[in-house]
C-alpha positions in Angstrom: 10.5 -24.7 -43.7 7.3 -22.8 -43.0 4.9 -22.9 -40.1 2.6 -25.2 -42.0 5.4 -27.8 -41.9 5.1 -27.8 -38.2 1.2 -28.3 -38.0 -0.5 -31.6 -37.8 -4.0 -32.3 -38.2 -6.0 -34.0 -35.4 -9.6 -35.2 -35.3 -11.6 -35.3 -32.1 -14.9 -36.9 -31.3 -17.7 -35.1 -29.4 -16.8 -34.7 -25.8 -13.1 -35.7 -26.3 -10.6 -33.6 -24.4 -7.9 -31.7 -26.4 -6.4 -30.4 -23.1 -7.0 -31.4 -19.6 -6.5 -29.3 -16.5 -3.1 -30.3 -15.1 -1.6 -31.3 -18.5 0.9 -29.3 -20.5 -0.7 -26.7 -22.8 2.4 -26.6 -24.9 0.6 -26.1 -28.1 -1.6 -23.7 -30.1 -4.5 -25.0 -32.2 -6.5 -23.8 -35.2 -9.9 -25.0 -35.5 -10.5 -26.3 -39.0 -14.0 -27.8 -38.5 -16.1 -28.2 -35.3 -16.4 -26.3 -31.9 -14.7 -26.6 -28.6 -15.3 -25.1 -25.2 -12.9 -24.0 -22.5 -13.8 -24.6 -19.0 -12.4 -24.4 -15.4 -13.5 -26.0 -12.3 -14.4 -23.6 -9.5 -15.5 -25.1 -6.1 -16.2 -28.4 -7.8 -18.5 -26.7 -10.5 -17.6 -26.5 -14.2 -17.6 -23.0 -15.6 -17.4 -22.4 -19.3 -15.0 -19.7 -20.0 -15.2 -19.6 -23.7 -15.9 -21.3 -27.1 -13.8 -21.8 -30.2 -15.3 -22.2 -33.6 -14.1 -22.8 -37.2 -11.3 -20.3 -38.0 -10.3 -19.6 -34.3 -7.1 -20.0 -32.7 -7.0 -21.4 -29.3 -4.7 -22.5 -26.4 -4.2 -22.1 -22.7 -2.0 -19.1 -22.7 -0.6 -19.4 -19.3 0.5 -22.9 -19.9 1.9 -22.1 -23.3 3.8 -19.1 -22.2 5.0 -20.1 -18.7 5.4 -23.8 -19.4 3.3 -24.8 -16.3 0.3 -27.2 -16.1 -2.8 -25.9 -17.8 -5.7 -24.6 -15.5 -8.1 -25.0 -18.3 -9.7 -28.0 -19.9 -10.7 -27.8 -23.5 -13.2 -30.3 -25.0 -14.8 -30.8 -28.5 -18.5 -30.2 -28.6 -18.9 -32.2 -31.8 -16.8 -34.1 -34.3 -14.0 -31.5 -34.8 -10.7 -31.2 -36.7 -7.7 -28.9 -35.6 -4.2 -28.1 -36.6 -2.0 -28.4 -33.7 1.4 -26.6 -33.5 3.7 -27.4 -30.5 5.9 -24.9 -29.0 8.9 -27.1 -29.0 8.6 -27.6 -32.8 8.2 -23.8 -33.3 11.3 -23.3 -31.1 13.6 -26.0 -32.6 12.5 -26.5 -36.3 11.9 -23.0 -37.6 14.7 -20.9 -38.9 15.4 -17.9 -36.7 14.6 -15.4 -39.4 10.9 -16.3 -39.5 10.1 -13.9 -36.6 8.6 -16.6 -34.4 8.4 -14.1 -31.5 6.3 -11.7 -33.7 3.9 -14.6 -34.5 3.6 -15.8 -30.7 3.0 -12.2 -29.7 0.4 -11.6 -32.3 -1.4 -14.7 -31.5 -1.4 -14.1 -27.7 -2.2 -10.5 -27.9 -5.2 -11.4 -30.0 -6.3 -14.0 -27.4 -5.9 -11.4 -24.7 -8.0 -9.0 -26.5 -10.7 -11.5 -27.0 -10.6 -12.2 -23.3 -10.8 -8.4 -22.4 -13.7 -8.0 -24.9 -15.5 -10.8 -23.1 -14.8 -9.1 -19.7 -16.1 -5.8 -20.9 -19.2 -7.2 -22.5 -20.2 -8.9 -19.2 -19.6 -5.6 -17.3 -21.5 -3.4 -19.8 -24.5 -5.7 -21.0 -27.1 -7.9 -19.4 -27.1 -11.6 -19.8 -29.8 -11.2 -22.5 -27.8 -8.7 -24.3 -24.7 -10.8 -24.1 -26.7 -13.7 -25.4 -27.9 -11.8 -28.5 -24.3 -10.5 -29.1 -23.0 -14.2 -29.0 -25.8 -15.2 -31.4 -24.9 -12.4 -33.8 -21.3 -13.3 -33.7 -21.7 -17.1 -34.2 -25.1 -17.8 -35.7 -24.1 -20.7 -37.7 -22.1 -22.4 -34.8 -24.1 -21.8 -31.7 -26.4 -24.7 -32.4 -23.3 -27.0 -31.6 -23.2 -25.7 -28.2 -25.6 -27.3 -25.5 -27.6 -24.7 -23.7 -26.2 -25.6 -20.3 -22.7 -24.6 -21.5 -24.1 -21.2 -23.0 -25.8 -20.6 -19.6 -22.6 -21.3 -17.7 -20.7 -19.1 -20.1 -23.2 -16.3 -19.4 -23.0 -16.8 -15.7 -26.9 -17.6 -15.6 -29.1 -20.7 -14.8 -30.3 -22.9 -17.7 -33.9 -21.7 -16.7 -33.0 -18.1 -17.1 -31.5 -19.0 -20.6 -34.6 -20.7 -21.5 -36.7 -17.7 -20.6 -34.4 -15.4 -22.5 -34.6 -17.6 -25.5 -38.4 -17.8 -25.3 -38.7 -14.0 -25.0 -36.4 -13.6 -28.0 -38.5 -15.9 -30.1 -41.7 -13.9 -29.3 -40.2 -10.6 -30.5 
C-alpha cells in the first residue's frame, strides 16, 4: 500500500471551511485545484495568515503534531479540490518500512520554512515590496484572493493596498 491509497479527493465550494478553529486538524491536504486562506481571530478580528494554491501542501501543524484543537481556520476562496490524508490512516494503514516519520518531518519542516520565510519577508521589506513579491510568486492565482484578505495578510488596510496597486499600475 502506498500513500496514494490513503488519500481521498474532496471538493469544496467557495467560502466552505476545510478546517474550523477548535476542530481537530488531524490531516494534511494537497491542493489539486483552487485556493485557500488560513486565518486566526485576534481580538474578534480575522487575520489572514497565509494562502495555499494549486500544488501546495497545507495543514494546521500544531493540531496535526500535538493532537490538540486547531487554532486556525482554513477556508476555500473558490471552488477547490484537495487530496486529504488523515494522520490515523497514515499511522495504522501504512507498512512500517515506508518511513512515515521521514515524510511527516519533511512536510512539516517545509511548512515551518515557509512560515519563517514569511516572517523574515515582513521584517525585511515594506508592505509594497511584500505585495510585489507575492504577485511574483503567485501571478496566476492571486486573482482568486479578495483584496481584503491580501491586505489582512500584509498587515495593512484595504485603502493602503488600493494605493499600492494603483501606484504599481502607473509604473
